[in-house]
C-alpha positions in Angstrom: -171.8 273.8 -80.6 -173.2 276.5 -83.3 -170.8 277.7 -85.7 -171.8 281.4 -84.6 -171.1 280.7 -80.9 -167.6 279.2 -81.7 -166.9 282.7 -84.6 -167.8 284.9 -81.7 -165.6 283.5 -79.2 -162.6 283.9 -81.7 -163.9 287.4 -82.2 -164.5 288.4 -78.2 -160.5 287.2 -77.9 -159.2 289.8 -80.2 -161.4 291.8 -78.2 -159.8 291.0 -75.0 -156.4 291.8 -76.9 -157.5 295.0 -77.8 -158.6 295.9 -74.4 -155.1 294.9 -73.1 -153.3 297.1 -75.3 -152.8 294.8 -78.4 -150.0 292.6 -77.2 -148.0 291.2 -80.1 -147.3 288.1 -78.7 -149.5 285.3 -78.4 -151.6 285.4 -75.1 -153.4 282.0 -73.6 -155.9 284.3 -71.8 -158.0 284.1 -75.3 -158.3 280.7 -75.1 -160.1 281.0 -71.8 -162.9 282.9 -73.5 -163.5 279.6 -75.7 -164.0 277.7 -72.5 -166.3 280.4 -71.2 -168.1 279.8 -74.5 -168.7 276.2 -73.9 -169.7 277.1 -70.4 -172.3 279.6 -71.6 -173.9 277.0 -73.4 -173.8 274.4 -70.8 -175.2 276.7 -68.6 -177.9 278.6 -70.7 -180.9 277.0 -68.5 -179.5 278.8 -65.5 -180.4 282.6 -64.3 -176.8 283.6 -65.0 -176.1 281.7 -68.0 -175.6 281.5 -71.6 -174.8 284.8 -73.3 -175.3 286.9 -70.2 -172.7 284.4 -68.2 -170.6 284.9 -71.6 -170.6 288.6 -71.2 -169.3 288.6 -67.5 -166.8 286.0 -68.2 -165.1 287.7 -71.1 -165.9 291.2 -69.0 -163.6 290.1 -66.4 -160.8 288.2 -68.6 -160.6 291.4 -70.5 -160.5 293.5 -67.3 -157.5 291.3 -65.8 -155.6 291.4 -69.2 -155.9 295.1 -69.0 -154.3 295.0 -65.5 -151.4 292.9 -67.0 -150.5 295.3 -69.3 -151.3 298.7 -67.5 -147.9 299.5 -66.4 -147.1 299.5 -70.1 -149.9 301.8 -70.9 -148.9 304.2 -67.9 -145.5 304.0 -68.7 -146.6 306.0 -72.0 -148.5 308.6 -70.1 -144.7 310.0 -69.5 -144.2 313.3 -71.4 -140.5 312.0 -72.0 -141.5 309.4 -74.2 -143.0 311.5 -76.6 -141.4 313.7 -79.3 -144.7 315.4 -80.7 -147.0 317.4 -77.7 -149.8 316.7 -80.0 -149.6 313.2 -80.5 -149.3 312.8 -76.6 -152.3 314.5 -75.7 -154.0 312.4 -78.2 -152.7 309.4 -76.8 -153.5 310.8 -73.0 -157.2 311.1 -74.3 -157.5 307.7 -76.1 -156.3 305.4 -73.5 -157.9 307.4 -70.6 -161.1 306.9 -72.2 -160.7 303.4 -72.9 -159.2 302.3 -69.2 -162.2 304.5 -67.8 -165.1 303.1 -69.9 -164.0 299.5 -69.0 -163.6 300.5 -65.2 -167.4 301.7 -65.4 -168.8 298.4 -66.8 -166.7 296.4 -64.6 -167.9 298.4 -61.5 -172.0 298.8 -63.0 -172.0 295.0 -64.2 -170.8 293.8 -60.9 -172.9 296.2 -59.0 -176.0 294.8 -61.1 -175.1 291.1 -59.9 -175.3 292.3 -56.1 -178.4 294.9 -56.9 -180.7 293.4 -59.4 -182.7 296.7 -60.3 -184.0 298.3 -63.5 -181.9 301.1 -62.8 -178.7 299.1 -62.6 -179.5 297.2 -65.8 -179.9 300.9 -67.3 -176.6 302.0 -65.9 -174.5 298.6 -67.1 -176.3 299.5 -70.6 -175.2 302.8 -70.7 -171.5 301.9 -69.8 -171.6 299.6 -72.7 -172.7 302.3 -74.8 -169.9 304.5 -73.1 -167.2 302.0 -74.2 -168.4 301.8 -77.6 -168.1 305.8 -77.8 -164.5 305.0 -76.4 -163.8 302.5 -79.0 -164.8 305.0 -81.7 -162.9 307.7 -80.4 -159.6 305.3 -80.4 -160.7 304.1 -83.7 -160.5 307.7 -85.5 -157.5 308.5 -83.5 -155.7 305.6 -84.5 -156.5 305.6 -88.1 -155.9 309.5 -88.8 -153.7 310.8 -86.4 -151.4 307.7 -85.3 -152.0 305.8 -88.5 -152.0 302.4 -86.8 -154.3 300.0 -88.9 -153.4 297.2 -86.6 -154.6 298.9 -83.5 -157.4 300.6 -85.3 -158.9 297.0 -86.2 -158.7 296.1 -82.6 -160.5 299.4 -81.7 -163.3 298.2 -84.4 -163.8 294.7 -82.7 -164.1 296.6 -79.5 -166.5 298.8 -81.0 -168.6 296.3 -82.5 -168.9 294.3 -79.5 -169.6 296.7 -77.0 -172.2 297.7 -79.6 -173.4 294.1 -79.0 -173.8 294.3 -75.6 -175.3 297.3 -75.5 -178.2 296.0 -77.5 -177.9 292.7 -75.6 -178.9 294.2 -72.4 -181.5 296.7 -74.3 -183.5 293.8 -75.8 -182.5 290.6 -74.2 -185.6 288.7 -72.5 -183.0 287.0 -70.1 -181.7 290.5 -68.9 -185.3 291.5 -68.1 -186.6 288.3 -66.6 -183.5 287.8 -64.5 -182.7 291.5 -63.3 -185.8 293.3 -63.4 -188.8 291.0 -63.1 -186.8 288.3 -61.4 -188.8 285.3 -62.6 -186.5 283.4 -64.8 -188.0 280.1 -65.1 -185.7 276.9 -63.7 -188.3 274.3 -64.1 -187.3 273.4 -68.0 -186.9 269.9 -68.9 -183.5 268.4 -68.5 -182.5 265.6 -70.8 -182.3 262.2 -69.8 -179.4 260.6 -68.0 -176.6 259.3 -70.3 -176.4 255.5 -70.6 -173.0 253.7 -70.4 -172.8 253.6 -74.6 -173.9 257.6 -74.9 -170.7 258.0 -72.2 -168.0 256.1 -74.4 -169.2 257.9 -77.7 -168.6 260.9 -75.4 -165.4 260.3 -74.4 -164.2 259.4 -78.1 -165.8 262.8 -79.3 -164.0 264.5 -76.6 -160.3 262.9 -77.5 -161.0 263.4 -81.4 -162.0 267.5 -80.7 -159.2 267.9 -78.6 -156.6 266.3 -80.4 -157.9 267.7 -83.7 -158.2 271.3 -82.2 -154.5 271.0 -80.8 -153.2 270.1 -84.4 -155.3 272.4 -86.2 -154.2 275.5 -83.8 -150.6 274.7 -83.8 -150.5 274.8 -87.5 -152.8 278.0 -87.6 -150.6 279.8 -85.3 -147.5 278.4 -86.9 -148.6 279.9 -90.0 -149.7 283.5 -88.5 -145.9 283.6 -86.6 -143.9 282.9 -89.7 -140.8 284.1 -89.4 -140.7 284.7 -86.1 -138.9 282.5 -83.3 -141.1 279.9 -81.7 -141.5 279.8 -77.8 -143.8 278.2 -75.4 -146.8 280.1 -76.4 -147.4 277.9 -79.0 -148.3 274.7 -77.1 -149.6 276.4 -74.1 -152.5 278.5 -76.5 -152.8 275.3 -78.3 -153.0 273.1 -75.3 -155.6 275.4 -73.7 -157.6 275.5 -77.0 -157.4 271.6 -76.9 -158.9 271.5 -73.4 -161.7 273.5 -74.5 -162.7 271.6 -77.4 -162.4 268.4 -75.6 -164.5 269.9 -72.5 -166.9 271.0 -75.4 -166.9 267.6 -76.8 -167.6 265.8 -73.7 -170.4 268.1 -72.1 -172.3 269.6 -75.2 -175.4 267.7 -75.0 -176.0 264.9 -77.7 -178.2 265.6 -80.8 -181.5 263.7 -80.5 -181.1 261.9 -83.8 -177.2 260.6 -82.3 -179.2 259.6 -79.0 -181.7 257.6 -80.9 -178.8 256.2 -83.1 -177.2 255.1 -80.2 -179.9 253.5 -78.4 -180.9 251.4 -81.5 -177.4 249.9 -81.2 -178.1 249.2 -77.5 -181.2 247.5 -78.9 -179.8 245.3 -81.6 -179.6 241.7 -80.8 -176.1 240.7 -80.4 -175.7 238.0 -83.3 -173.4 235.3 -81.7 -169.9 234.2 -83.3 -170.1 230.6 -84.9 -167.2 228.9 -85.9 -166.9 226.4 -88.7 -167.2 222.9 -88.1 -164.5 221.0 -86.3 -161.5 219.3 -88.0 -162.8 215.5 -88.2 -166.7 215.9 -87.7 -168.9 214.1 -90.2 -172.0 215.9 -91.9 
């Protein structure tokens, strides 16, 4: 998988945490975005595939995560939870802007799937731009009013990726051809069927990728949570990440050079194994 795609999935996982309210505990939902990243690569030839599929998957996962933490966010809407009226008002403004912006993107992007028109593309683009604006407001408030650098960092990530999606809907050839022109070409040549040797290689690659990812993620999470009591989240997140890595290792296409190398192994003549001369035989 391209490195940029992998790094992007890491950062968008953090965006999901920000949209949900920045939970302090590890959450396996972020690993679902890794799986979405692999699916986006596999489905890049489809109409709703590639980065467009990735947009929708991360959008709905982020919205789901926000719903999970919505009661906690709304609980802070009670004035009795605050000692400073000005901080309370700024919190209401910040949280309401983020919730409404997220809701607008979900509704308009879903409408775009049902009614593929240029107007709905424009509305979805405006909604992602509004989400970037809400993130900018929350970023400023967390920096200069609440002095919460962690939340500000997460708001910054939401701002960056909302801006990227806004630019994507403005400039993407796929968006124009799928939603406006509706002439996406699905006749792209498909790779040839896998040989038995290639299948065995992909299975081994999946096992190595999954096992290695599980160990690396487990170690990194242990380092990140140093000083805190361990819980099952460590293994859940590492396990889901390993599943993603295994699926990626199994289903991502083989490089042309690797297919050639495996084909040469199939074409190589099998050398018979000769044993030494039997005992007692004469020359």
